[in-house]
Each structure stands twice: as C-alpha cells, then as structure tokens.
DOTIFI-299134 format. One line per field, with one value per residue (C-alpha): residue number from 1; residue in three letters; z, x, y. Coordinates in Angstrom, 2 decimals, decimal comma. Layout:
# residues N
num: [NUM/...]
residuo: [ala/...]
c3: [Z/...]
c1: [X/...]
c2: [Y/...]
This chain:
# residues 73
num: [1/2/3/4/5/6/7/8/9/10/11/12/13/14/15/16/17/18/19/20/21/22/23/24/25/26/27/28/29/30/31/32/33/34/35/36/37/38/39/40/41/42/43/44/45/46/47/48/49/50/51/52/53/54/55/56/57/58/59/60/61/62/63/64/65/66/67/68/69/70/71/72/73]
residuo: [met/gln/ala/val/arg/thr/ile/gln/lys/ser/glu/asn/gly/gln/leu/met/ile/gln/leu/pro/pro/gln/phe/his/asp/ile/glu/leu/glu/ile/ile/ile/leu/pro/ala/his/pro/ile/gln/asp/met/glu/val/val/pro/pro/ser/ser/asn/arg/leu/glu/met/val/ala/his/leu/lys/gly/ile/leu/pro/asp/leu/pro/tyr/ser/lys/tyr/asp/phe/tyr/ala]
c3: [-38,09/-35,08/-32,08/-28,61/-26,84/-23,65/-21,12/-17,70/-14,24/-12,49/-8,86/-6,76/-10,20/-11,82/-14,64/-15,44/-19,38/-20,69/-24,00/-27,20/-28,19/-31,17/-28,93/-26,56/-26,53/-28,81/-27,95/-27,83/-27,73/-25,20/-24,78/-22,05/-22,29/-20,10/-21,15/-20,01/-19,82/-16,50/-15,09/-12,64/-15,56/-15,94/-18,98/-20,70/-22,31/-25,77/-26,12/-29,05/-27,95/-29,47/-26,81/-24,15/-26,06/-26,58/-22,89/-22,30/-24,32/-23,38/-22,21/-23,33/-26,90/-27,84/-29,83/-33,17/-35,06/-32,36/-32,07/-29,69/-28,22/-27,06/-23,67/-21,78/-18,22]
c1: [82,42/80,83/79,41/77,81/75,08/74,03/72,29/73,52/73,37/76,73/77,64/80,04/81,11/82,16/80,41/80,76/80,31/80,44/81,97/81,04/83,78/84,89/86,25/88,33/92,07/91,57/91,89/88,71/87,50/84,77/82,79/80,42/77,22/74,43/71,27/69,07/69,53/71,42/69,39/71,86/74,51/75,54/74,14/76,30/74,60/75,61/78,33/79,36/82,58/85,10/87,77/85,22/84,31/88,00/88,54/85,48/86,42/90,07/91,37/87,82/89,14/92,14/94,79/94,65/95,88/96,48/97,55/96,91/100,70/99,72/98,55/97,34/98,23]
c2: [63,18/60,85/62,68/61,90/64,12/63,24/65,64/64,58/66,51/67,10/65,77/67,77/69,63/66,27/64,05/60,48/59,99/56,26/56,05/53,94/51,84/53,62/56,34/54,41/55,45/58,35/62,12/63,61/67,16/68,06/71,13/71,45/73,83/74,41/72,47/75,38/78,96/79,95/82,86/84,43/85,35/88,89/90,49/93,19/95,98/96,45/98,79/101,03/101,96/99,75/99,81/99,00/95,98/94,80/95,37/93,07/90,25/90,46/87,22/85,22/84,70/82,14/83,53/81,87/79,41/76,87/73,33/70,81/71,42/75,00/76,07/78,91/79,66]
C-alpha cells in the first residue's frame, strides 16, 4: 500500500493537495487529523454505565460492514 503524508494548514476551511502521478484517476481514501492536539475539545469523563456510553457514541460509529456504495445521511 502506498501512502502520502503531508502536514498543511487549511485556508478558509479548504486544503489543496498535489497528488503524485500514481494517484491520478483512481478512487482515494482521505483521512483528516489535526497535527497537534486541539485544546478546546470537550473531554468526556469515563463512564461505568453502559447505557450512557452507548448514548454518547450513538451516531459516531458507522454500521459495519459497508461498501463504497453505502451512504449515511
């Protein structure tokens, strides 16, 4: 598997990524992660109640298995 890793700063909520030739005209998976920890993210304390944990994660985790033809609204 080939990968490209780059750290860039977004401008007005957008990124411009120049791809090498081997990535032209193919379907790609894009993953966006912050390069540094974000300080103002909400920290949720650990919960021992399973129902609270499920309620907190509802909608975050996708239903698996999925294919490229699935979509979530």
